[in-house]
TIGU-39285 format. One line per 2 residues: number of its first residue (from 1); for each residue y, z, x of N, C-alpha, C, CB. Coordinates in nm, 2 decimals. Glycine has a CB too. Layout:
N
NUM = Y,Z,X,Y,Z,X,Y,Z,X,Y,Z,X  ...
END
This chain:
88
1 = 17.79,5.36,13.96,17.82,5.25,14.04,17.87,5.13,13.93,17.69,5.20,14.13  17.96,5.05,13.95,17.99,4.94,13.88,17.99,4.82,13.91,18.08,4.95,13.85
3 = 17.94,4.72,13.86,17.95,4.57,13.90,18.07,4.51,13.80,17.80,4.49,13.88  18.18,4.46,13.88,18.30,4.41,13.84,18.31,4.24,13.85,18.41,4.48,13.93
5 = 18.36,4.20,13.78,18.38,4.06,13.81,18.53,4.01,13.78,18.27,3.97,13.73  18.59,3.94,13.90,18.70,3.92,13.90,18.73,3.78,14.01,18.75,4.06,13.93
7 = 18.82,3.71,13.99,18.87,3.61,14.11,18.75,3.55,14.16,18.96,3.69,14.24  18.66,3.49,14.08,18.53,3.41,14.13,18.46,3.50,14.22,18.56,3.26,14.22
9 = 18.42,3.65,14.20,18.33,3.71,14.27,18.27,3.81,14.21,18.37,3.73,14.37  18.20,3.87,14.20,18.12,4.02,14.15,18.13,4.10,14.28,17.93,4.01,14.09
11 = 18.18,4.22,14.26,18.15,4.31,14.33,18.10,4.42,14.30,18.24,4.32,14.39  18.03,4.52,14.37,17.99,4.64,14.35,18.06,4.77,14.39,17.89,4.63,14.39
13 = 18.14,4.84,14.29,18.25,4.96,14.33,18.18,5.08,14.27,18.41,4.94,14.26  18.19,5.19,14.40,18.15,5.29,14.39,18.26,5.41,14.42,18.04,5.28,14.45
15 = 18.32,5.50,14.36,18.44,5.57,14.40,18.54,5.49,14.44,18.42,5.65,14.50  18.53,5.40,14.38,18.65,5.32,14.42,18.65,5.22,14.54,18.76,5.40,14.44
17 = 18.51,5.22,14.61,18.47,5.14,14.74,18.42,5.04,14.70,18.38,5.19,14.84  18.42,4.94,14.77,18.36,4.81,14.74,18.26,4.78,14.83,18.46,4.69,14.74
19 = 18.11,4.81,14.77,18.00,4.81,14.88,17.92,4.68,14.83,17.90,4.95,14.88  17.95,4.60,14.80,17.92,4.47,14.78,17.99,4.37,14.71,17.82,4.47,14.74
21 = 17.93,4.26,14.74,18.01,4.11,14.66,17.93,3.99,14.67,18.18,4.05,14.74  17.94,3.91,14.56,17.90,3.78,14.56,17.99,3.71,14.52,17.82,3.76,14.49
23 = 18.04,3.58,14.58,18.15,3.50,14.55,18.05,3.38,14.54,18.28,3.50,14.66  18.15,3.30,14.44,18.11,3.15,14.42,18.25,3.06,14.40,17.99,3.14,14.27
25 = 18.21,2.91,14.39,18.34,2.86,14.36,18.29,2.78,14.28,18.42,2.80,14.47  18.38,2.79,14.15,18.39,2.68,14.03,18.41,2.57,14.05,18.47,2.69,13.94
27 = 18.34,2.47,14.00,18.38,2.36,14.01,18.31,2.23,13.87,18.34,2.35,14.18  18.39,2.22,13.81,18.36,2.15,13.65,18.23,2.24,13.60,18.30,1.96,13.67
29 = 18.14,2.21,13.60,18.03,2.32,13.51,17.95,2.38,13.61,17.92,2.24,13.41  17.98,2.35,13.77,17.87,2.42,13.85,17.96,2.54,13.93,17.76,2.31,13.95
31 = 17.86,2.66,13.94,17.92,2.74,14.04,17.85,2.74,14.17,17.93,2.86,14.00  17.89,2.72,14.26,17.85,2.70,14.36,17.84,2.87,14.45,17.95,2.59,14.39
33 = 17.71,2.94,14.43,17.74,3.05,14.50,17.74,3.06,14.64,17.67,3.13,14.47  17.84,3.12,14.73,17.85,3.09,14.87,17.82,3.18,14.93,17.97,3.05,14.90
35 = 17.82,3.32,14.91,17.81,3.44,14.97,17.76,3.56,14.92,17.91,3.48,14.99  17.70,3.64,14.97,17.63,3.76,14.91,17.59,3.85,15.03,17.49,3.72,14.82
37 = 17.68,3.99,14.99,17.68,4.09,15.10,17.68,4.23,15.03,17.80,4.06,15.20  17.58,4.32,15.12,17.56,4.48,15.01,17.58,4.53,15.18,17.37,4.54,14.88
39 = 17.70,4.66,15.12,17.71,4.72,15.25,17.55,4.79,15.29,17.84,4.84,15.24  17.51,4.83,15.42,17.42,4.87,15.46,17.34,5.02,15.38,17.46,4.88,15.60
41 = 17.44,5.10,15.35,17.42,5.21,15.26,17.34,5.17,15.14,17.56,5.27,15.21  17.34,5.02,15.10,17.26,5.00,14.96,17.13,4.92,14.98,17.36,4.92,14.85
43 = 17.11,4.87,15.11,17.01,4.76,15.15,16.88,4.83,15.13,17.03,4.70,15.31  16.81,4.74,15.05,16.68,4.78,14.98,16.65,4.85,14.86,16.62,4.83,15.04
45 = 16.75,4.86,14.77,16.79,4.94,14.67,16.80,4.81,14.54,16.94,5.03,14.71  16.80,4.69,14.58,16.78,4.62,14.48,16.93,4.56,14.43,16.71,4.70,14.39
47 = 17.05,4.59,14.47,17.18,4.53,14.46,17.19,4.43,14.45,17.25,4.55,14.53  17.15,4.38,14.59,17.18,4.21,14.56,17.12,4.14,14.46,17.14,4.13,14.66
49 = 17.02,4.17,14.42,16.96,4.11,14.30,17.02,4.12,14.21,16.85,4.15,14.27  17.07,4.26,14.17,17.19,4.29,14.08,17.28,4.19,14.06,17.27,4.39,14.11
51 = 17.36,4.16,14.18,17.45,4.07,14.18,17.43,3.93,14.16,17.49,4.07,14.28  17.31,3.89,14.18,17.25,3.75,14.16,17.23,3.74,14.00,17.09,3.74,14.23
53 = 17.16,3.84,13.94,17.15,3.85,13.80,17.32,3.84,13.69,17.07,4.01,13.80  17.37,3.92,13.76,17.52,3.90,13.68,17.59,3.77,13.69,17.63,4.01,13.73
55 = 17.58,3.71,13.84,17.64,3.55,13.82,17.54,3.48,13.73,17.65,3.46,13.98  17.41,3.47,13.75,17.32,3.42,13.62,17.35,3.42,13.49,17.23,3.48,13.60
57 = 17.39,3.55,13.46,17.40,3.57,13.31,17.54,3.52,13.27,17.36,3.72,13.26  17.64,3.51,13.39,17.76,3.49,13.38,17.77,3.31,13.36,17.83,3.56,13.50
59 = 17.67,3.25,13.42,17.65,3.10,13.42,17.60,3.08,13.29,17.55,3.04,13.54  17.51,3.16,13.21,17.46,3.10,13.09,17.54,3.15,12.97,17.31,3.14,13.07
61 = 17.64,3.24,13.00,17.73,3.24,12.90,17.84,3.15,12.88,17.78,3.34,12.91  17.86,3.08,13.00,17.99,3.01,13.03,17.93,2.86,12.98,18.04,3.03,13.21
63 = 17.79,2.83,12.99,17.71,2.71,12.95,17.74,2.65,13.11,17.78,2.60,12.80  17.74,2.72,13.22,17.74,2.63,13.36,17.60,2.65,13.44,17.88,2.67,13.48
65 = 17.61,2.56,13.54,17.47,2.58,13.64,17.53,2.65,13.77,17.37,2.41,13.68  17.40,2.68,13.84,17.45,2.74,13.94,17.38,2.65,14.07,17.43,2.90,13.93
67 = 17.46,2.62,14.17,17.40,2.58,14.32,17.43,2.70,14.39,17.45,2.43,14.40  17.30,2.76,14.43,17.31,2.87,14.54,17.30,2.82,14.67,17.21,2.97,14.52
69 = 17.43,2.81,14.75,17.42,2.77,14.89,17.42,2.89,14.96,17.53,2.68,14.93  17.42,2.99,14.92,17.40,3.09,14.98,17.26,3.13,14.99,17.47,3.16,14.94
71 = 17.17,3.17,15.15,17.06,3.19,15.15,16.99,3.31,15.05,17.04,3.20,15.27  17.07,3.41,15.03,17.01,3.51,14.99,17.00,3.49,14.82,17.09,3.63,15.04
73 = 17.13,3.45,14.80,17.13,3.40,14.60,17.02,3.28,14.59,17.34,3.32,14.52  17.01,3.21,14.67,16.90,3.10,14.65,16.75,3.17,14.66,16.91,2.97,14.78
75 = 16.73,3.25,14.76,16.59,3.35,14.76,16.55,3.42,14.64,16.60,3.48,14.86  16.65,3.48,14.59,16.60,3.54,14.48,16.62,3.47,14.36,16.66,3.65,14.47
77 = 16.67,3.35,14.34,16.68,3.26,14.23,16.54,3.17,14.25,16.81,3.17,14.23  16.50,3.15,14.37,16.34,3.07,14.36,16.25,3.18,14.33,16.28,2.99,14.52
79 = 16.23,3.33,14.37,16.17,3.42,14.34,16.12,3.45,14.21,16.22,3.48,14.38  16.27,3.42,14.13,16.27,3.49,14.01,16.27,3.37,13.92,16.40,3.61,13.99
81 = 16.14,3.35,13.84,16.16,3.23,13.73,16.26,3.25,13.64,16.03,3.21,13.65  16.29,3.36,13.59,16.38,3.37,13.43,16.51,3.32,13.51,16.40,3.57,13.34
83 = 16.54,3.29,13.64,16.66,3.25,13.65,16.71,3.12,13.68,16.70,3.31,13.72  16.56,3.09,13.69,16.57,2.93,13.70,16.65,2.81,13.62,16.45,2.89,13.69
85 = 16.61,2.89,13.51,16.72,2.78,13.40,16.84,2.75,13.43,16.77,2.84,13.27  16.93,2.81,13.49,17.07,2.79,13.55,17.08,2.70,13.68,17.14,2.93,13.59
87 = 16.98,2.66,13.75,17.00,2.56,13.86,17.07,2.47,13.86,16.90,2.52,13.89  17.14,2.41,13.92,17.15,2.28,13.92,17.10,2.15,13.90,17.17,2.27,13.98
END
């Protein structure tokens, strides 16, 4: 299972099938996370959190901050103190 980054989104891909996605809208130095979705077959395996972790690391690398409008991403960041340095 791989997590790929392209076109303002991170996707979970397994055997060529997209099983999860986190999308964001870049604007200046802010990445607005607007949607996170994981296939029912991956629910409960922490894959949604992995997607959030990838966008957090990307924001750090690019010197950007995150505005988590997606309720899932917002909840993960709120519950994970080590992710909060990238909040807008």
